[in-house]
Steps between C-alpha positions, in 0.01 A plus 500: 500500500454869561749727325366824649703674773463827690880544484623343175860624540681218690780727630259757640286219640782342701641828628168642612394174663821492702458864599146430620636271771669796667163676503311214662777404744686793661778270618617426145730688264576462129828522316347572161821465301539134595132419566566410863241530774657489847413556863567855605751518788341679794595535868161364608540182291858380562524199268875529449568225757347229284573308184387692191273287283505598132301366207374613164454405138305608199204730546149377430473270804371757747476508793815289462757619563501870580172463687673280757747765614433593860551386857473125537579440135746655254753773558498577126382380160656560161271512196572429137281592207186292448588128512876577481767476768660814642865547412787397724594867542152589627523221753858582602402859572214377714720262698774755561304823540137435588490240777676457835792259470618463860346154546527398137266475204285205393384515137203283400411463131285281284666244275515682169827518311514881480414546866747237620785639290444869573423464869785250531746738337391780731538274806854412397581868448362578842712225654807639323421835661503341845126442545393169650233376258316181410255412223204263511338381177136388506369254243157379605310453173410133444355595161858445389604142575848363549543383141391827346673716757834330452794691640296820523256351747154621597379853453418717797141612545267597788649261757790744509280740699478249787879471501533880514254525788671232709845646442383858548341428837815323615717791391268739684558297818873568471623156400833455324561486127582131540165429665296714261663339198462147639131542578434668165652198324310263726173667400598509133580128503157420642262700283335396174277707274313482173297750304222487244354764272213553260707731281838656439551861607583805293810699593456877453707631212532165324339356193140388535566186302511185710631174368326180593211669682278287720168386368178630651453192718866418567693542825879502515634302795844600620516829312791716617466854628668642187258340253718189480313191382380252759518125515170436323170647382178345617127549465337461837310671779647643823489170696674321215761775471575501873524120499759514221699774672509315834608181325798685353587628848439192716497178295799298621469260208590784263878474523539804274320730744511339847721771650368474856304232681209636702316260730181538702710551812694795359409857581456701183437856391280557196534810284238557230629786290317722253707554186340842468179473303269279706225664704507480879169315485635232269820468700284410799340216305838379376646500851207298632545240226872466564453451875216254443706281268811513715300363792281259304758353262821523703394534862694826519351777713720811473561677830519829312301601191612821333301621201536819304726686262862431593683454167338592171564473131368847424124443466531126447168320490616216719615385841772295660509257789798477736546252782769543764592198710571645842842408637663540840728802485688388809481854637249441777178664608398803302711407200317205349400533136137561589587765755728670249223499240256641755741766625393860429632666186450858390531474124249619238470160333471272802131451570498194728444665838352224715675440834629161614247484781212550259626219278533273802138552598371423152731213416538281807653170388471288815262476794634691803556175693731368232684828478565498873607136493747568222634808676546318829662188360843451657800401291737290714879504489773271631644759738434382856534684831446453875131587532500510879801728527364732229163526673664576834725769355224657296264507798760679708565755227133564430417542869780755529349694210161499670654620825679780312178629341459802739854620429469447124167682496646788702796535262274482195264759645795740505646422158222328306132415491494321836392166355830312476478342847143378455587363156795304635292373791221391267744309282673340798173383653383355170825303457475366855147384425620330182778320692242351734235403248680407178596147409857426621768501234876451494522653151681833532361645177140411581549641852628836372226517235236452769645789697513715186136427427400596854694826473336582167155465650558647845740789446418794278686816412859537390645277772262219412597518133872505581477201734284307252743561212795406719340178627387389155848568367641305796281201414620519140863525604462199729331301226796566273721325756272198521676184385349200319504306825411621853769721654523680835487878506799653679611853590707533184197428282286738706760774459528448125122507459471814714760674287308411185167614639653827620633560149157417357338749736738764369341469157166617636593773746759776471566474875868439575722492806504850652155603377345457847276202426477139616781430252736653760425200723458238228830554319722476811322181604536332160858615448617396848329161474668433165843585646477346845232234475389615846136605539570675832771721349274571205211602726730729700611660174136558406436663838801726454383591150156594630651704781715692251190626319451750783588839353536349152338718233229306317506465122171312473161487668295754689795593723639697205212747541477511879586838646674576827788314661320229703580234240871534576450348845330178393606207283323406182189304611534235231866439571435488873212254462703269278797513736275402791374201304853389409617536860208287616572247227862465611392464865262222399789306347696487828 
């Protein structure tokens, strides 16, 4: 091992390295006294309305963790001395004084006793001060098996970076502390890692004597990132080493290390991490060998391959392999684990900058025909309805929308972009076409899903998105009411489902009653139907709601910016168009 250093003083080394981050990233600040790097509050980057993600640990693992402070990742990182945890007081000061606390704080640490105790103590102090805080502990190292790990469990190594990225992207999207914490734990529970090194590292300022040094031709498998011994020492070449490492990660017959079960069908993310002293050229060869063996020996083709320097052991002459088994976050489009990993991040240490679309082009898993077949497959329910009556009512409502297109277009020309009427007409005509050509069904959920799919493809813009979200939520709400045996759909069930889908829509748009949007027609309809059970009364309420938007000051949409007073004499186009549809629908039920 090399014992020569440009900065041999460990205290000066840590402090100057932390300060350098503020020089290379103008959005970062440093609290030198407590070795905390944090995002600088600025009016142009309002990140106060999101969960603050905090991490940290001993120095020497750069870019982890201070290098991951920035938008899309951490709000702050607290550093200890080299290979030693920061103190609870350092962390407490960070939690209480250096990060926004309005939406809570999620602390993510690796499973080392000092880190767990000190970060845990600080979290409890923060809670006692009134801060909503949670802590997630990552132990991904399979170099430590169950027997050896005992109550302490596995150490945390480079897989932690994937957990940070997933949680950081989710926090950046504004999700709650509960969601961020849950998804962080989900990722942590589904990642395994193992490292290997040709040599121990030398810590600046420490003795040059090394006990139990590796032989010239020995490789330590499972070596920790603090010079901790691994699981075994072997003499082999790169293919043999990778084979051994993957066995420790994936062999289900090894009861001591089978922490997750990865099958050929699972989507996975591979992280090949440089421990600090391997050349970029050699890392390329290592990455190729890992991918080749994963595919050849296990049938696993990672959908993401990240390779580079993510978590080091100073200048460690080694690398680690991490494999994340992708799980469903349950948060919908845009918030899957892969999308969260791909999401942009502006942090000095995050170097994986490939967009989702680029990955999709290079890693197509199924032929397009199969993808379309899977996407179009209908999932039946036991909720039945009168197909003939529904078709008649829908046809009447859709035709009324088409007839109202000139008025809607006129209103939208005055207060908007002038495209609302054409958009509604296009959607209405596409649904009418679907009603004529699609295979008949008496399944209410399938019927609504077909309409939602048509809307998604035929209507663009804000209105199209709102209607698509609402209809998909309506299908989900109806499915929740589906019994084990066939049951007839009645007005009460429709009303309940409409209430649920309206509430779901509210999670995606800030539009509320009185904001001069289509919500001013939708809410009266849903509320009146729930109270009266009468579609005609509900439609009349929607019409009245749309009419009341005349003169209503807009809070959303282009109308907010429209000058003059002409907008005061016309209703909101979206509300008017929806009311016309609902009136036609009610007339079709007579």
